[in-house]
N, C-alpha and C positions, 0 to 999 in steps of 0.2 A: 381474444376476437371467437366467438363461435357463429358458425355456417350454415344456412337452413338450405334446405336443397329445395330447388324450383325443381316442377314435374315437364311442365309442360314450356311451348318456347315464348306463345304467347304470354306464360309469365312472366319470364325471361326480360318480354317486351316492355310487361305496365309496370314493371321493377325498377328497366332502362331510364321510359321516359318518365319515371318519381324520382329519379335522383337526375336527373339531366335538367329539369323544371327545379326540383330547388338549389344546385348547381347554379345553373343561371341567376335565382332570385340573388343568391347569398353572392355572386357576384355583381351585380346589380349594385348593391351597394358603395364597393369599391368604383363603381366606373364613373362616380357623380367628385370623387379626389381624382380624376386621372386624365390630363391630358383630354382635349376634343376627341383627336382624330385616332387615339388609339382603342376610345371607346369606344366610337362608332363602328371602329374595324372588330373591338369583341363583337358588339353587337350580332351585326353581322354572320361572324364567322356561326353564332348559337343560330343567327335565322336559318343556316343553310342545312346545320346537323335539323332543327326544327319540320323543316321543309322532308329534307331525305325520312325521317324516321312519319311523319307522317302520310307522303307518297308511299312506302314501302307499307305503313301499316293498312292502309285500303284497298295496296293491289292483292295484299292477304289475305282483305276479308276481315280484320280484325276492327272490333267499332272502335275513331278516337278518342266514343266519350267511356271507352274500355284504359285506354289509356293520361282520361284523364288532359286529350289536348282539345274537346271540340273546340272551345272560346279561346285559347291558351295563345295570350300575343308576347313578346318581351315589352317590358315595360321603357317605356320610348323621354321620358323626362332627364331630366339633368346632361344633356346628351349632344 
């Protein structure tokens, strides 16, 4: 596997946000097959991480639009 060089912290944060959103969406598919309490627990954990990411981006002047997080919400269905 090749690794491309990320030249700025902002670029790193953008890549992290993109991967985190993908991971959350992929995990959501499995949530519908889980115990409801476990699924809710995972959703809450992801919410905390997204909240921290959004807060830190705003504190450092990184637009949420650049991270694709302006309107991003975790799915609620099937929980």
